[in-house]
C-alpha positions, 0 to 999 in steps of 0.5 A: 124873820123873813115873812111879815105874817106868822108861818107854819112848821112846813114853811120853816122846814122849807126855809131851812132846807130840811127834807123831813117834817118831823124833826122841824116840828119837834124843834118848833114845839121845843121853841114854843115851850121855852118861849112860854117859860121865858115869858114868866122870867121877864117883866116890862119896864119903863115905857110900855105900849099896849095894843090889841091884835087878832090872830088866826086860831083853829076851830073845833071840827064840829063848828067848821060847818057853821057860818062865821061872823066876818070882820074884826070879831071873826070866830076864826081869830083870837083877840090878843093884848100885845104889850111892848116896852120901848125907849127913845133911840139915839138914831136920827128920826125918819120923816119927823117920827121919833125912833124907838128901841123895842125891848121885851114883848108880851102877849095875852089872850083876851077872852070874849064876854 
């Protein structure tokens, strides 16, 4: 939660103060596995907000020398559909915007056609 963007296992290792990479890498793999299984247990209820997002992905080795499309549909990015449940908050709104409480969040990869 200390960075705005996603970060690597190496960054997690550094922030935790560990000297060895391997145990942190194994922990991250377990967390991803558990989080993937946990998603199947929850459904989104109430008001659901929907948006799309683009996240950096790995490219196959044979495609690394080919020129890339730039911008929103870049080959370096995967399009994801992001859904989050929200409810009005009891807190006072800031600058006229209503406050919301965020519940569960789900993401699915949107395949290109």
